[in-house]
DSSP file (Angstrom, degrees, kcal/mol; ACC not computed):
  #  RESIDUE AA STRUCTURE BP1 BP2  ACC     N-H-->O    O-->H-N    N-H-->O    O-->H-N    TCO  KAPPA ALPHA  PHI   PSI    X-CA   Y-CA   Z-CA
    1    1 A M              0   0    0      0, 0.0     2,-0.4     0, 0.0     0, 0.0   0.000 360.0 360.0 360.0 126.6   44.9  136.6  112.0
    2    2 A T        -     0   0    0      1,-0.1     3,-0.2     3,-0.0     0, 0.0  -0.792 360.0-158.5-101.2 148.2   45.6  138.2  108.6
    3    3 A L    >   +     0   0    0     -2,-0.4     3,-1.7     1,-0.1    -1,-0.1  -0.309  44.6 135.9-110.6  44.8   48.4  137.4  106.3
    4    4 A C  T 3  S+     0   0    0      1,-0.3    -1,-0.1     2,-0.1     4,-0.1   0.749  73.6  50.0 -68.5 -19.4   48.4  140.7  104.5
    5    5 A C  T >> S+     0   0    0     -3,-0.2     4,-1.4     1,-0.2     3,-0.7   0.333  78.7 106.3 -97.6   7.3   52.3  140.9  104.6
    6    6 A W  H <> S+     0   0    0     -3,-1.7     4,-2.0     1,-0.2     3,-0.4   0.908  72.1  57.1 -59.7 -44.9   52.8  137.3  103.3
    7    7 A P  H 3> S+     0   0    0      0, 0.0     4,-1.7     0, 0.0    -1,-0.2   0.855 105.5  53.5 -55.1 -35.0   53.9  138.4   99.7
    8    8 A Q  H <> S+     0   0    0     -3,-0.7     4,-1.4     1,-0.2    -2,-0.2   0.908 108.2  48.3 -63.2 -42.2   56.7  140.4  101.3
    9    9 A W  H  X S+     0   0    0     -4,-1.4     4,-2.8    -3,-0.4     5,-0.2   0.819 105.2  58.4 -68.0 -34.7   58.0  137.5  103.3
   10   10 A V  H  X S+     0   0    0     -4,-2.0     4,-2.2     1,-0.2    -1,-0.2   0.936 107.0  48.4 -63.1 -46.3   58.0  135.2  100.3
   11   11 A G  H  X S+     0   0    0     -4,-1.7     4,-2.1     1,-0.2    -1,-0.2   0.880 110.6  50.7 -59.7 -35.2   60.3  137.5   98.5
   12   12 A F  H  X S+     0   0    0     -4,-1.4     4,-1.3     2,-0.2    -2,-0.2   0.939 111.4  47.0 -69.9 -43.7   62.6  137.7  101.4
   13   13 A F  H  < S+     0   0    0     -4,-2.8    -1,-0.2     1,-0.2    -2,-0.2   0.847 111.4  51.8 -63.2 -34.8   62.8  133.9  101.8
   14   14 A Q  H >< S+     0   0    0     -4,-2.2     3,-0.8     1,-0.2    -1,-0.2   0.882 112.5  45.2 -74.9 -38.2   63.4  133.4   98.1
   15   15 A S  H 3< S+     0   0    0     -4,-2.1    -1,-0.2     1,-0.2    -2,-0.2   0.664 118.7  42.2 -76.8 -15.5   66.3  136.0   98.2
   16   16 A H  T 3< S+     0   0    0     -4,-1.3    -1,-0.2    -5,-0.1    -2,-0.2  -0.143  81.3 159.8-121.2  34.4   67.9  134.6  101.4
   17   17 A A    <   -     0   0    0     -3,-0.8     2,-0.6     1,-0.1    -3,-0.1  -0.350  32.7-143.4 -59.3 136.8   67.5  130.9  100.5
   18   18 A V        -     0   0    0     -5,-0.1     2,-0.9     2,-0.0    -1,-0.1  -0.922  11.3-138.8-104.4 120.1   69.8  128.7  102.5
   19   19 A H        -     0   0    0     -2,-0.6     2,-0.6     1,-0.0    -2,-0.0  -0.708  13.2-144.2 -86.2 112.5   71.0  125.7  100.5
   20   20 A M        -     0   0    0     -2,-0.9     2,-0.5     2,-0.0    -1,-0.0  -0.654  16.7-162.3 -77.0 119.7   71.0  122.7  102.6
   21   21 A V        -     0   0    0     -2,-0.6     2,-0.7    79,-0.0    79,-0.0  -0.901  10.2-140.7-105.8 125.0   74.0  120.5  101.7
   22   22 A E        -     0   0    0     -2,-0.5    79,-1.6    77,-0.0     2,-0.5  -0.749   9.3-150.6 -82.4 112.1   74.1  116.9  102.7
   23   23 A I  E     +A  100   0A   0     -2,-0.7     2,-0.3    77,-0.2    77,-0.3  -0.727  31.1 167.1 -79.8 132.9   77.5  115.7  103.9
   24   24 A M  E     -A   99   0A   0     75,-2.3    75,-2.1    -2,-0.5     2,-0.3  -0.893  28.0-125.5-139.7 171.0   77.7  112.1  103.0
   25   25 A Q  E     +A   98   0A   0    142,-0.4     2,-0.3    -2,-0.3    73,-0.2  -0.871  20.7 179.9-121.1 154.5   80.3  109.3  102.8
   26   26 A T  E     -A   97   0A   0     71,-2.1    71,-2.8    -2,-0.3     2,-0.4  -0.934  25.5-114.1-144.7 165.5   81.3  107.0  100.1
   27   27 A L  E     +A   96   0A   0     -2,-0.3   112,-1.9    69,-0.2     2,-0.3  -0.844  28.3 175.1-106.0 138.7   83.9  104.1   99.6
   28   28 A A  E     -AB  95 138A   0     67,-2.0    67,-3.2    -2,-0.4     2,-0.4  -0.972  13.0-157.1-132.8 154.3   86.7  104.3   97.2
   29   29 A I  E     -AB  94 137A   0    108,-1.7   108,-2.1    -2,-0.3     2,-0.8  -0.980  13.1-142.0-130.3 121.7   89.4  101.6   96.8
   30   30 A L  E     -AB  93 136A   0     63,-2.6    63,-2.2    -2,-0.4   106,-0.3  -0.736  36.3-132.6 -81.2 120.9   92.8  102.3   95.4
   31   31 A K    >>  -     0   0    0    104,-2.1     4,-1.9    -2,-0.8     3,-1.3  -0.184  21.4 -93.4 -77.3 164.9   93.4   99.2   93.4
   32   32 A P  H 3> S+     0   0    0      0, 0.0     4,-2.9     0, 0.0     5,-0.2   0.789 122.5  56.1 -48.8 -39.2   96.5   97.0   93.4
   33   33 A D  H 3> S+     0   0    0      2,-0.2     4,-2.0     1,-0.2     6,-0.2   0.872 106.4  50.6 -64.1 -35.9   98.0   98.8   90.4
   34   34 A A  H <4>S+     0   0    0     -3,-1.3     5,-2.6     2,-0.2     6,-0.6   0.916 114.8  42.6 -67.3 -41.9   97.8  102.1   92.1
   35   35 A V  H ><5S+     0   0    0     -4,-1.9     3,-1.1    56,-0.3    -2,-0.2   0.938 115.1  49.4 -72.3 -42.7   99.5  100.8   95.3
   36   36 A E  H 3<5S+     0   0    0     -4,-2.9    -1,-0.2    55,-0.3    -2,-0.2   0.859 111.4  49.5 -60.1 -36.3  102.1   98.8   93.3
   37   37 A S  T 3<5S-     0   0    0     -4,-2.0    -1,-0.2    -5,-0.2    -2,-0.2   0.436 113.6-115.3 -85.2  -0.8  103.0  101.8   91.1
   38   38 A G  T < 5S+     0   0    0     -3,-1.1     4,-0.3    -4,-0.4     3,-0.2   0.774  77.3 127.3  73.6  28.4  103.4  104.2   94.1
   39   39 A L     >< +     0   0    0     -5,-2.6     4,-2.2    -6,-0.2     5,-0.2   0.392  35.9  97.2 -96.5   2.2  100.5  106.3   93.1
   40   40 A T  H  > S+     0   0    0     -6,-0.6     4,-2.8     1,-0.2     5,-0.2   0.916  84.4  50.4 -58.8 -44.2   98.5  106.3   96.4
   41   41 A G  H  > S+     0   0    0     -3,-0.2     4,-2.8     1,-0.2     5,-0.2   0.954 112.8  46.0 -58.2 -53.7  100.0  109.7   97.6
   42   42 A K  H  > S+     0   0    0     -4,-0.3     4,-2.1     1,-0.2    -1,-0.2   0.878 116.0  45.3 -58.2 -40.7   99.1  111.4   94.3
   43   43 A I  H  X S+     0   0    0     -4,-2.2     4,-2.2     2,-0.2    -1,-0.2   0.903 112.2  49.9 -75.9 -41.4   95.7  110.0   94.2
   44   44 A L  H  X S+     0   0    0     -4,-2.8     4,-2.3    -5,-0.2    -2,-0.2   0.909 112.4  48.9 -58.8 -44.3   94.9  110.8   97.9
   45   45 A A  H  X S+     0   0    0     -4,-2.8     4,-2.8    -5,-0.2    -2,-0.2   0.887 109.0  53.0 -67.5 -39.4   96.1  114.4   97.3
   46   46 A H  H  X S+     0   0    0     -4,-2.1     4,-0.9    -5,-0.2    -2,-0.2   0.939 110.8  48.4 -58.9 -45.7   93.9  114.6   94.1
   47   47 A L  H ><>S+     0   0    0     -4,-2.2     5,-2.0     1,-0.2     3,-0.7   0.921 113.5  46.0 -59.4 -48.2   90.9  113.5   96.3
   48   48 A E  H ><5S+     0   0    0     -4,-2.3     3,-2.4     1,-0.2    -1,-0.2   0.898 106.9  56.5 -62.5 -43.7   91.7  116.0   98.9
   49   49 A D  H 3<5S+     0   0    0     -4,-2.8    -1,-0.2     1,-0.3    -2,-0.2   0.734 103.8  56.3 -63.1 -19.8   92.2  118.8   96.6
   50   50 A T  T <<5S-     0   0    0     -4,-0.9    -1,-0.3    -3,-0.7    -2,-0.2   0.163 130.0 -91.0 -96.4  12.8   88.6  118.1   95.2
   51   51 A G  T < 5S+     0   0    0     -3,-2.4    -3,-0.2     1,-0.3     2,-0.2   0.402  78.9 138.9 103.0  -9.4   87.1  118.5   98.6
   52   52 A F      < -     0   0    0     -5,-2.0     2,-0.5    47,-0.1    -1,-0.3  -0.523  39.2-148.6 -80.8 144.6   87.1  115.1  100.1
   53   53 A K  E     -C   98   0A   0     45,-2.5    45,-1.8    -2,-0.2     2,-0.7  -0.944  17.9-130.4-102.6 128.7   88.0  114.3  103.7
   54   54 A I  E     +C   97   0A   0     -2,-0.5    43,-0.2    43,-0.2     3,-0.1  -0.682  30.4 172.8 -81.6 118.8   89.5  111.1  104.3
   55   55 A R  E     +     0   0A   0     41,-3.4     2,-0.3    -2,-0.7    -1,-0.2   0.707  66.7   1.9 -99.6 -22.7   87.6  109.5  107.2
   56   56 A A  E     +C   96   0A   0     40,-1.1    40,-2.2     2,-0.0    -1,-0.3  -0.966  61.9 168.9-157.4 150.1   89.3  105.9  107.2
   57   57 A A  E     +C   95   0A   0     -2,-0.3     2,-0.3    38,-0.2    38,-0.2  -0.966   3.1 160.3-159.4 151.6   91.9  104.2  105.2
   58   58 A R        -     0   0    0     36,-1.3     2,-0.4    -2,-0.3    -2,-0.0  -0.969  38.6-110.1-162.6 156.9   93.9  101.0  105.4
   59   59 A L        -     0   0    0     -2,-0.3     2,-0.3    34,-0.2    34,-0.2  -0.765  41.1-178.5 -86.1 142.3   96.0   98.7  103.3
   60   60 A A  B     -D   92   0B   0     32,-2.4    32,-3.1    -2,-0.4     2,-0.6  -0.997  27.7-151.1-144.0 141.9   94.3   95.4  102.7
   61   61 A L        -     0   0    0     -2,-0.3     2,-0.2    30,-0.2    27,-0.1  -0.963  30.6-143.7-111.5 103.7   95.2   92.1  100.8
   62   62 A L        -     0   0    0     -2,-0.6     2,-0.1    25,-0.6    28,-0.1  -0.544   5.5-137.1 -73.9 136.3   91.9   90.7   99.7
   63   63 A T     >  -     0   0    0     -2,-0.2     4,-2.7     1,-0.1     5,-0.2  -0.338  28.9-105.8 -73.3 167.6   91.4   87.0   99.7
   64   64 A E  H  > S+     0   0    0      1,-0.2     4,-2.8     2,-0.2     5,-0.2   0.947 123.2  50.2 -62.0 -47.5   89.7   85.4   96.8
   65   65 A A  H  > S+     0   0    0      1,-0.2     4,-2.0     2,-0.2    -1,-0.2   0.874 110.5  48.8 -58.4 -38.0   86.6   84.8   98.9
   66   66 A E  H  > S+     0   0    0      2,-0.2     4,-2.7     1,-0.2     5,-0.2   0.945 113.2  45.9 -64.6 -51.9   86.6   88.4  100.0
   67   67 A A  H  X S+     0   0    0     -4,-2.7     4,-2.3     1,-0.2    -2,-0.2   0.897 113.0  51.0 -61.9 -39.3   87.0   89.8   96.4
   68   68 A K  H  < S+     0   0    0     -4,-2.8    -1,-0.2    -5,-0.2    -2,-0.2   0.910 113.2  44.9 -68.0 -38.4   84.3   87.4   95.1
   69   69 A A  H >< S+     0   0    0     -4,-2.0     3,-1.1    -5,-0.2    -2,-0.2   0.902 114.3  48.8 -69.8 -42.0   81.9   88.5   97.9
   70   70 A F  H 3< S+     0   0    0     -4,-2.7     3,-0.4     1,-0.2    -2,-0.2   0.902 119.6  36.4 -63.6 -45.1   82.7   92.2   97.4
   71   71 A Y  T >< S+     0   0    0     -4,-2.3     3,-2.3    -5,-0.2    -1,-0.2   0.075  79.4 122.9-100.5  23.7   82.2   92.1   93.6
   72   72 A K  G X   +     0   0    0     -3,-1.1     3,-1.9     1,-0.3     4,-0.2   0.810  64.6  69.5 -54.3 -31.6   79.3   89.5   93.7
   73   73 A V  G 3  S+     0   0    0     -3,-0.4    -1,-0.3     1,-0.3     3,-0.3   0.724 101.7  45.4 -62.3 -25.4   77.1   92.1   91.8
   74   74 A H  G X  S+     0   0    0     -3,-2.3     3,-2.3     1,-0.2     6,-0.3   0.292  77.1 117.2-100.4  12.0   79.3   91.4   88.7
   75   75 A E  T <  S+     0   0    0     -3,-1.9    -1,-0.2     1,-0.3    -2,-0.1   0.759  76.6  45.6 -53.2 -35.9   79.3   87.6   89.1
   76   76 A E  T 3  S+     0   0    0     -3,-0.3    -1,-0.3    -4,-0.2    -2,-0.1   0.475  92.1 102.1 -86.7  -5.7   77.6   87.0   85.8
   77   77 A R  S X  S-     0   0    0     -3,-2.3     3,-1.7     1,-0.1     4,-0.3  -0.530  80.2-120.5 -85.9 152.4   79.7   89.4   83.8
   78   78 A P  T 3  S+     0   0    0      0, 0.0     4,-0.3     0, 0.0     3,-0.2   0.726 111.3  52.0 -62.1 -24.7   82.5   88.2   81.5
   79   79 A F  T 3> S+     0   0    0      1,-0.2     4,-2.6     2,-0.1     5,-0.2   0.498  80.7  99.0 -95.0  -2.0   85.2   90.3   83.4
   80   80 A Y  H <> S+     0   0    0     -3,-1.7     4,-2.5    -6,-0.3     5,-0.2   0.914  82.9  45.9 -47.3 -55.0   84.3   88.9   86.9
   81   81 A R  H  > S+     0   0    0     -4,-0.3     4,-2.6    -3,-0.2    -1,-0.2   0.903 115.9  45.1 -62.0 -45.3   87.0   86.3   87.1
   82   82 A S  H  > S+     0   0    0     -4,-0.3     4,-2.6     1,-0.2    -1,-0.2   0.870 112.3  53.4 -69.6 -33.5   89.8   88.7   85.9
   83   83 A L  H  X S+     0   0    0     -4,-2.6     4,-2.6     2,-0.2    -2,-0.2   0.898 109.7  46.0 -64.7 -41.1   88.5   91.3   88.2
   84   84 A V  H  X S+     0   0    0     -4,-2.5     4,-1.1    -5,-0.2    -2,-0.2   0.959 114.3  49.5 -66.4 -49.2   88.7   89.0   91.3
   85   85 A A  H  < S+     0   0    0     -4,-2.6     3,-0.4     1,-0.2     4,-0.3   0.897 113.2  46.5 -56.4 -43.3   92.2   87.9   90.2
   86   86 A Y  H >< S+     0   0    0     -4,-2.6     3,-1.4     1,-0.2     4,-0.2   0.938 110.5  51.7 -66.5 -43.5   93.3   91.5   89.7
   87   87 A M  H 3< S+     0   0    0     -4,-2.6   -25,-0.6     1,-0.3    -1,-0.2   0.613 114.2  44.3 -73.7 -11.0   91.8   92.6   93.1
   88   88 A T  T 3< S+     0   0    0     -4,-1.1    -1,-0.3    -3,-0.4    -2,-0.2   0.333  89.3  90.7-105.8   5.7   93.7   89.7   94.9
   89   89 A S  S <  S-     0   0    0     -3,-1.4    -2,-0.1    -4,-0.3    -1,-0.1   0.586 103.2 -25.5 -79.5  -8.7   97.0   90.3   93.0
   90   90 A G  S    S-     0   0    0     -4,-0.2   -28,-0.4    -3,-0.2    -1,-0.1  -0.974  91.6 -42.2 176.7 175.7   98.4   92.7   95.7
   91   91 A P        -     0   0    0      0, 0.0   -56,-0.3     0, 0.0     2,-0.3  -0.212  48.6-167.2 -60.5 148.6   97.5   95.2   98.4
   92   92 A C  B     -D   60   0B   0    -32,-3.1   -32,-2.4   -57,-0.1   -61,-0.2  -0.806  17.2-129.9-124.2 169.7   94.6   97.6   97.9
   93   93 A M  E     -A   30   0A   0    -63,-2.2   -63,-2.6    -2,-0.3     2,-0.2  -0.842  16.3-162.6-126.7  93.0   93.6  100.7   99.9
   94   94 A P  E     -A   29   0A   0      0, 0.0   -36,-1.3     0, 0.0     2,-0.4  -0.567  16.1-172.4 -71.9 141.3   90.0  101.0  100.9
   95   95 A L  E     -AC  28  57A   0    -67,-3.2   -67,-2.0    -2,-0.2     2,-0.6  -0.974  25.5-145.0-132.5 144.6   89.0  104.5  101.9
   96   96 A V  E     -AC  27  56A   0    -40,-2.2   -41,-3.4    -2,-0.4   -40,-1.1  -0.965  29.5-171.0-104.6 119.1   85.9  106.2  103.5
   97   97 A L  E     -AC  26  54A   0    -71,-2.8   -71,-2.1    -2,-0.6     2,-0.4  -0.866   3.7-163.1-112.8 146.8   85.7  109.7  101.9
   98   98 A E  E     +AC  25  53A   0    -45,-1.8   -45,-2.5    -2,-0.3     2,-0.3  -0.980  28.6 109.7-136.1 141.9   83.3  112.4  103.0
   99   99 A R  E >  S-A   24   0A   0    -75,-2.1   -75,-2.3    -2,-0.4     3,-1.0  -0.910  71.5 -52.6 175.0 176.3   82.0  115.7  101.4
  100  100 A E  E 3  S+A   23   0A   0      1,-0.3   -77,-0.2    -2,-0.3     5,-0.1  -0.393 123.4   0.9 -66.7 144.3   78.8  117.0  100.1
  101  101 A D  T 3> S+     0   0    0    -79,-1.6     4,-2.6     1,-0.1     5,-0.3   0.893  85.1 174.3  48.5  46.7   77.2  114.8   97.5
  102  102 A A  H <>  +     0   0    0     -3,-1.0     4,-2.5   -80,-0.3     5,-0.2   0.831  63.9  51.5 -58.4 -39.1   80.1  112.4   97.9
  103  103 A V  H  > S+     0   0    0      2,-0.2     4,-1.6     1,-0.2    -1,-0.2   0.922 115.5  39.2 -67.5 -46.3   79.0  109.6   95.7
  104  104 A V  H  > S+     0   0    0      2,-0.2     4,-1.6     1,-0.2    -2,-0.2   0.888 117.1  51.0 -73.1 -36.5   78.2  111.6   92.6
  105  105 A H  H  X S+     0   0    0     -4,-2.6     4,-2.4     2,-0.2    -2,-0.2   0.899 109.0  50.5 -69.4 -37.8   81.2  113.9   93.1
  106  106 A L  H  X S+     0   0    0     -4,-2.5     4,-2.6    -5,-0.3     5,-0.2   0.929 107.7  53.0 -63.6 -42.0   83.6  111.0   93.5
  107  107 A R  H  X S+     0   0    0     -4,-1.6     4,-1.4     1,-0.2    -1,-0.2   0.866 111.3  47.8 -61.9 -36.2   82.3  109.4   90.3
  108  108 A E  H  < S+     0   0    0     -4,-1.6    -1,-0.2     1,-0.2    -2,-0.2   0.909 110.6  50.5 -67.4 -42.4   83.0  112.7   88.5
  109  109 A V  H  < S+     0   0    0     -4,-2.4    14,-2.1     1,-0.2    -2,-0.2   0.837 112.5  46.0 -69.5 -34.1   86.5  113.1   89.9
  110  110 A I  H  < S-     0   0    0     -4,-2.6    14,-2.4    12,-0.2    15,-0.3   0.823  99.8-151.3 -84.7 -25.6   87.6  109.6   89.0
  111  111 A G     <  -     0   0    0     -4,-1.4    -1,-0.1    -5,-0.2     7,-0.1  -0.207  37.0 -21.0  91.7 175.7   86.3  109.6   85.4
  112  112 A A        -     0   0    0      2,-0.2     6,-0.2     5,-0.1    12,-0.1  -0.137  61.9-114.8 -53.8 149.1   85.0  106.9   83.1
  113  113 A T  S    S+     0   0    0      4,-0.1    -1,-0.1     1,-0.1    17,-0.1   0.894 108.7  63.7 -59.0 -42.3   86.1  103.3   83.7
  114  114 A D  S >> S-     0   0    0      1,-0.2     3,-1.8     2,-0.0     4,-0.6  -0.768  81.5-149.7 -84.8 116.5   88.1  103.3   80.4
  115  115 A P  G >4 S+     0   0    0      0, 0.0     3,-0.5     0, 0.0    -1,-0.2   0.788  95.5  61.5 -59.4 -26.0   90.8  106.0   80.9
  116  116 A S  G 34 S+     0   0    0      1,-0.2    -3,-0.0    -3,-0.1     9,-0.0   0.755 109.7  42.1 -71.6 -19.8   90.9  106.8   77.2
  117  117 A E  G <4 S+     0   0    0     -3,-1.8    -1,-0.2     2,-0.1    -5,-0.1   0.477  93.2 108.1 -98.2  -5.1   87.2  107.9   77.6
  118  118 A A  S << S-     0   0    0     -4,-0.6     3,-0.1    -3,-0.5    -7,-0.1  -0.437  78.1-105.5 -77.6 145.7   87.8  109.7   81.0
  119  119 A A    >   -     0   0    0    -11,-0.2     3,-2.0     1,-0.1     6,-0.3  -0.330  47.5 -84.5 -69.2 152.7   87.6  113.5   81.0
  120  120 A E  T 3  S+     0   0    0      1,-0.2    -1,-0.1     5,-0.1     3,-0.1  -0.237 114.8  24.4 -53.6 143.6   90.9  115.4   81.3
  121  121 A G  T 3  S+     0   0    0      1,-0.3    -1,-0.2    -3,-0.1     2,-0.1   0.345  91.1 127.6  81.3  -7.1   92.1  115.9   84.9
  122  122 A T  S <> S-     0   0    0     -3,-2.0     4,-2.1     1,-0.1    -1,-0.3  -0.457  70.9-111.7 -79.6 156.5   90.2  112.9   86.3
  123  123 A V  H  > S+     0   0    0    -14,-2.1     4,-2.7     1,-0.2     5,-0.4   0.904 116.6  44.7 -44.8 -52.0   92.0  110.2   88.3
  124  124 A R  H  > S+     0   0    0    -14,-2.4     4,-1.3     1,-0.2    -1,-0.2   0.835 111.8  51.2 -73.9 -30.0   91.7  107.5   85.8
  125  125 A R  H  4 S+     0   0    0     -6,-0.3    -1,-0.2   -15,-0.3    -2,-0.2   0.871 118.4  41.3 -71.2 -32.0   92.7  109.8   82.8
  126  126 A L  H  < S+     0   0    0     -4,-2.1    -2,-0.2     1,-0.1    -1,-0.2   0.854 134.5  10.7 -78.5 -39.7   95.8  110.8   84.8
  127  127 A Y  H  < S+     0   0    0     -4,-2.7    -3,-0.2    -5,-0.2    -2,-0.1   0.615  92.8 104.5-124.4 -20.1   96.8  107.5   86.4
  128  128 A A     <  -     0   0    0     -4,-1.3     6,-0.2    -5,-0.4     3,-0.1  -0.398  44.9-160.8 -77.6 142.8   95.0  104.5   84.9
  129  129 A E        -     0   0    0      4,-1.8     2,-0.3     1,-0.2     5,-0.2   0.874  68.9 -17.9 -83.7 -44.7   96.7  102.0   82.5
  130  130 A S  S    S-     0   0    0      3,-1.6    -1,-0.2   -17,-0.1     0, 0.0  -0.868  75.6 -83.6-155.2 176.2   93.6  100.4   80.9
  131  131 A K  S    S+     0   0    0     -2,-0.3     3,-0.3     1,-0.2    -1,-0.1   0.903 130.8  38.9 -59.7 -41.2   89.9   99.8   81.4
  132  132 A E  S    S+     0   0    0      1,-0.2     2,-1.3     2,-0.0    -1,-0.2   0.916 116.1  48.7 -78.7 -43.0   90.8   96.8   83.6
  133  133 A R  S    S+     0   0    0      1,-0.1    -4,-1.8  -100,-0.1    -3,-1.6  -0.663  72.4 147.3 -94.2  75.3   93.8   98.4   85.5
  134  134 A N        -     0   0    0     -2,-1.3     2,-1.9    -3,-0.3    -6,-0.2   0.099  51.6-131.8-107.3  23.9   91.9  101.6   86.3
  135  135 A V  S    S+     0   0    0     -8,-0.1  -104,-2.1  -105,-0.1     2,-0.3   0.019  75.0  49.7  57.0 -22.5   93.5  102.5   89.7
  136  136 A I  E     -B   30   0A   0     -2,-1.9     2,-0.3  -106,-0.3  -106,-0.2  -0.996  54.8-157.4-151.1 143.6   90.4  103.2   91.7
  137  137 A H  E     -B   29   0A   0   -108,-2.1  -108,-1.7    -2,-0.3     2,-0.3  -0.871  17.3-172.4-112.2 152.2   86.9  101.8   92.5
  138  138 A A  E     -B   28   0A   0     -2,-0.3  -110,-0.2  -110,-0.2   -35,-0.0  -0.990  32.1-104.2-146.4 136.2   84.0  104.1   93.7
  139  139 A S        -     0   0    0   -112,-1.9   -32,-0.1    -2,-0.3     3,-0.1  -0.260  25.7-147.3 -54.2 143.6   80.6  103.2   95.1
  140  140 A D  S    S+     0   0    0      1,-0.1     2,-0.3   -33,-0.0    -1,-0.1   0.512  72.9  15.1-100.0  -4.0   78.0  103.8   92.4
  141  141 A S  S  > S-     0   0    0      1,-0.1     4,-2.1   -38,-0.0     5,-0.1  -0.976  78.6-106.5-156.8 163.8   75.0  104.9   94.7
  142  142 A A  H  > S+     0   0    0     -2,-0.3     4,-2.2     2,-0.2     5,-0.2   0.922 119.6  54.1 -58.7 -44.8   74.4  106.0   98.3
  143  143 A E  H  > S+     0   0    0      1,-0.2     4,-1.7     2,-0.2    -1,-0.2   0.951 111.7  43.5 -58.1 -50.9   72.9  102.5   99.1
  144  144 A N  H  > S+     0   0    0      1,-0.2     4,-3.1     2,-0.2    -1,-0.2   0.804 108.0  59.7 -69.9 -26.1   76.0  100.7   97.8
  145  145 A A  H  X S+     0   0    0     -4,-2.1     4,-2.9     2,-0.2     5,-0.3   0.950 105.4  48.2 -63.4 -45.9   78.3  103.1   99.6
  146  146 A V  H  X S+     0   0    0     -4,-2.2     4,-1.8     1,-0.2    -2,-0.2   0.924 115.6  45.1 -62.1 -40.4   76.8  102.2  102.9
  147  147 A K  H  X S+     0   0    0     -4,-1.7     4,-0.8    -5,-0.2    -2,-0.2   0.945 115.7  45.8 -66.5 -46.4   77.2   98.5  102.1
  148  148 A E  H  X S+     0   0    0     -4,-3.1     4,-1.0     1,-0.2     3,-0.5   0.873 109.4  54.0 -66.7 -35.1   80.7   98.8  100.8
  149  149 A I  H >X S+     0   0    0     -4,-2.9     4,-2.9     1,-0.2     3,-0.5   0.910 108.9  50.1 -62.2 -42.2   81.9  101.0  103.7
  150  150 A S  H 3< S+     0   0    0     -4,-1.8    -1,-0.2    -5,-0.3    -2,-0.2   0.642  99.2  66.8 -73.9 -12.0   80.6   98.3  106.1
  151  151 A F  H 3< S+     0   0    0     -4,-0.8    -1,-0.2    -3,-0.5    -2,-0.2   0.896 119.3  19.8 -67.1 -40.1   82.5   95.6  104.1
  152  152 A F  H << S+     0   0    0     -4,-1.0     2,-0.4    -3,-0.5    -2,-0.2   0.702 128.5  37.5-106.6 -25.5   85.8   97.2  105.1
  153  153 A F  S  < S-     0   0    0     -4,-2.9    -1,-0.2    -5,-0.2     2,-0.2  -0.993  71.3-133.5-136.6 139.6   85.1   99.3  108.2
  154  154 A S     >  -     0   0    0     -2,-0.4     4,-2.0     1,-0.1     5,-0.2  -0.538  25.5-118.5 -87.6 155.9   82.7   98.7  111.2
  155  155 A A  H  > S+     0   0    0      1,-0.2     4,-2.6     2,-0.2     5,-0.2   0.903 116.5  53.0 -59.9 -44.5   80.5  101.5  112.4
  156  156 A S  H  > S+     0   0    0      2,-0.2     4,-1.9     1,-0.2    -1,-0.2   0.833 106.8  53.7 -63.9 -33.2   82.2  101.4  115.8
  157  157 A E  H  > S+     0   0    0      2,-0.2     4,-2.3     1,-0.2    -2,-0.2   0.948 109.7  46.9 -63.1 -51.7   85.6  101.8  114.1
  158  158 A L  H  X S+     0   0    0     -4,-2.0     4,-1.5     1,-0.2     6,-0.3   0.872 112.4  50.0 -60.7 -40.6   84.5  104.8  112.3
  159  159 A E  H  X S+     0   0    0     -4,-2.6     4,-1.7     1,-0.2     5,-0.5   0.872 108.6  51.3 -70.0 -33.6   83.0  106.3  115.4
  160  160 A R  H  < S+     0   0    0     -4,-1.9    -2,-0.2     1,-0.2    -1,-0.2   0.893 108.2  53.7 -70.4 -34.8   86.1  105.8  117.5
  161  161 A L  H  < S+     0   0    0     -4,-2.3    -1,-0.2     1,-0.2    -2,-0.2   0.886 126.5  20.8 -61.5 -36.2   88.2  107.5  114.8
  162  162 A W  H  < S-     0   0    0     -4,-1.5    -2,-0.2     2,-0.3    -1,-0.2   0.350  98.1-124.4-119.7   4.2   86.0  110.6  114.8
  163  163 A G  S  < S+     0   0    0     -4,-1.7    -3,-0.2    -5,-0.1    -4,-0.1   0.652  84.4  68.6  64.4  13.4   84.3  110.5  118.2
  164  164 A K  S    S-     0   0    0     -5,-0.5    -2,-0.3    -6,-0.3    -1,-0.1  -0.985  95.9 -82.9-159.0 154.1   80.8  110.6  116.6
  165  165 A P        -     0   0    0      0, 0.0     2,-0.2     0, 0.0    -9,-0.1  -0.273  47.8-142.4 -59.6 146.9   78.5  108.6  114.5
  166  166 A T              0   0    0    -11,-0.2    -7,-0.1     1,-0.1    -8,-0.0  -0.652 360.0 360.0-109.1 166.8   79.4  108.9  110.8
  167  167 A R              0   0    0     -2,-0.2  -142,-0.4  -143,-0.0    -1,-0.1   0.402 360.0 360.0 -95.6 360.0   77.0  109.1  107.9
């Protein structure tokens, strides 16, 4: 078998490349200040306008034990106690969001932790009061997204919502 025509096919495949896009999920939490201030609708609309699909959402009032467990990664940081107190101060809204490259895209859409450093048009620049009261949490990696989603939503619950396994 000869491959005399191979160079022609290389050019064809290069010019007709199909970009494989991985649809993935991530966790966001609209924090107590967002819920208390009535910003949930505006933030949800902002997220949907940037291509996210909401796959699960609920209001939750975290106990101290739940907040400590969720933010355990920050246990040694100076802001840990105030973060736990803040996250237990009122209802929050955990969300499962889905789109291509969800983790990275959500981090871009919400902006820097400190709203004064966040880019124009980002959620935190638009709605956050301060570095601590910054309206939204977002998973920082695909691995953490899986862990954080399972903290608030069971796999069977997500499957029941959409009739298929989720990513």
